[in-house]
N, C-alpha and C positions, 0 to 999 in steps of 0.2 A: 749452709747456715754453720754457724759457729760450733764449737763445742759447746758440750752442755755446758747450760748458764739457765738463770732463771727466765720469763719472757721476755720479749722486746719491751713489752709496757713496764712491767717491773726494772727495769734496765735505766730506762726513758726518765723513772718516778726517782729513780737515785740518785741521776746527774743533774735533774731539778731541787734536789734536797739539797744541793751544795754550792746553791746559790748562781751557778750558770746563768749567762744573760739568755733570754728566752729568743731573743731575735739575732743574735750572732753567735763566738765562740767563745768556747775554755783554751786559752794558750797557753797556760804551762812548760805544756811537753813542747809546742814549736820551736823548730830551726830554726837559726840566723840566716838560714839560706831560703828562705820561703816568709811571705809578708801580704797583706792584703793587696790586691792592686791597684797600681801598675808593679806591687813583685818589689822585690829586693832590687839594690843598687845594682847588680849584674844585670839585671832585665830589662831596668827602665830607658836602655838609649837602643832599645830594638825597634823594628819596627811589629806591629802587633799581629801581622799578617802569618807572619812564622813562629808564631807561637801556639802550637796547639791547646784546645780545649777540652778539657776529657770532666763529662759529666759524672757525678759523683749520684747514681740513681739506681733505677729501678726500673726490672725488665718480668711483667708478670708476676709470681711472687718470691722472683729472687731480686735482691739488693746488690749492684754490677756499676763497672766503671765503663766508660762509651767513651772512647772505644778503650777499651783494655789493655793493647799493647801499643799506646805512642812513640810517634819517631819522632826523634830529634838529631839534628846536628850537635856535632861538640859543641859545647860552650854554652846551650842554650837553654829555653825555657819550658814551663810548663804550665798553664791556668790549668788548674783544678776548680770545679764547679759544682758547689751543693744543691741538691735539689730536694726537697722534701724534707725528711729527718735525718738527723747529726749523722753527717760522717765526717772520716779521717782518710788522707791518704798519707801513709806510714812506708817505710824503706822496711823490707823484711827482718834487719837487726834492730831495727825499734823494739821499745818494750810493749807488751801486746798489755797495754794499758788502759783498759776502755773509760777511765774516766779522765785520762789527760792531768792525772795529777803530780807526775815529778816533771821534772827536764830532763829531755832526751839527752842520754848519754853521748860521749864522742866518734862511739861507732856509727850511728843516726844519720848516715847522712841527709834525709830530708823527712820532714814531717810537720803536716799542716797546721797541726793542732784541730780541734774538734769545731766543726763548721756546719753550718744549717743555714738554711733562705732562710730571709734577704741577707744574708751577709757576703761581700761581695768575694767574687773567686780570691783566692789564694793561687800566687805565682812563685814558683820555685826555678832556682837556680839551679843549675846541673855544669857544675865546672869539669873543665879538660882531665883536671888531676886525678879525681872521684870518677868521674864518669870517662873515661879516655874513648873513640873513634870505635865500630865496633864490639860496643858491650852491652851485655845485658843488664838491666837490675831488677829482683822482682819486688812488688810493694803490695799492701792488703789494708784494706780498713778495720781498725783494729776495734770497733763496735759489731764489726756485722762478719768476721772473718778471719784465722788466723793465719800466719804464711805459708802455712801448707794445707789448709782446708777453707772449704766452704766459694760463695760464688763472686765474692766481693775480693777478687785479687788480680794482679795484673803483673805486666813486664814491660819495661821503659825499655826502649832499643833504643841505641846511640848506634846513630851508621858514621859513613866516613863523608869528611864535607864535601859540600857541593863546590865546585870549581866550573862559572859560567863565561862564555864567550860571548860577544857580539859582535856580530860582523855586517857590513852594508853587503844587498844584492840587487844591484840598481834601486829601484825608490822604496826597497823592504829592511828590515831589521832582521839578522836569522840568529836567534839565540843555539847555545850548543851548548851542551855540559857535560861532565864526570862526575864521578863520587856519587854520596846519596845509595838509600834503598837499604833491603835486607839484602840476605840470600834469599833467592824464593819469590822474591817479592819487593822488584825494583821500580816502586811509580812514585809521580812528580804531580806537581802542580804547578802553573806560571801565573806568574802576578806582575800585571801593569800599571803603574801608577800614571797619573798624567798630573806633571808639575811638582806633585810632594815628597822627595823619599821617603814619607814616614808610613804610606802605602794607608794614608784611613780610606776605611770603608769610603765614603761617598767618590773617592778619587778612583778607586781601585778596579780593576779586572780581572776575573780569575777563570782559568782558563785550562784545561789537559793541554797536552804535547800534541804538537801532530802526528799521527798516528795513534793516538790512543793514551791512558795512563803511561807505559810502559815506555813513550816515545823519549826520545832524549835530544830534542830539537824540535826551534817553533818558531815562525815567521811572521811576524807582524808587517802586513803586506800594506805597504801605502806610507809607512811611519814616516820616512826620509819627504817625504811631500809634506808631510805637518809640522807647523811650527811651533806646535807645544811641544815641551819636551819630556821624555818619556823616562819614566826609573823602569828596571826590571828587576825582577825576583825569581827564584829557582826554589821551588821548598820539595821535603817529602810530601807526599800525600798518605793521609791521613787513612787505617781502616776502615773508618766509617761515613769518608768521603764518597 
């Protein structure tokens, strides 16, 4: 829970009194690093399959982020998905302003603004200069937590870059990779797309590596006997997968 404040119902009425779009968002405090899906320029050329989607939701009586510790490679993006009541995803240096009434100052590295269903996902870009490899960054919901208290907090984990090699073995394609993962939890997912490098859902198969999520190889059996062009992508496995 937040530090003592009026009941959530009262806070909601206060937001409504300011004329917030009941179906959408208050965006005064949103940073330029974030925008409605498909997101800012740094995110639009990327395959969606590598962008984790974090729900701003509830678990029992508590508001939470799911997953609370998303994992990205350097320079990647996160889609923050509102569900239910109004929420935000705010980096810990962002002001604790539940009404989103002022522009975010420079130290605030990402701020989604106040978002609520049916607002589209707010996609934020995490550039390598401010979010380098092997770094961690705390965040919270300004409405339901503080940077140090409450259940609606989390940590963005930036891994090292994943380097993928694809080799032939008979009629099979063999994928092997290095990098990625976080200490104590190096887990992955493999995506294969038929004919489309954008990895659209209808043409994409997502599987665990050989030997399970902690594996670092995957064999696409018979791939060279199939005339269809195949594209491969290895990404970090998210904690809720």
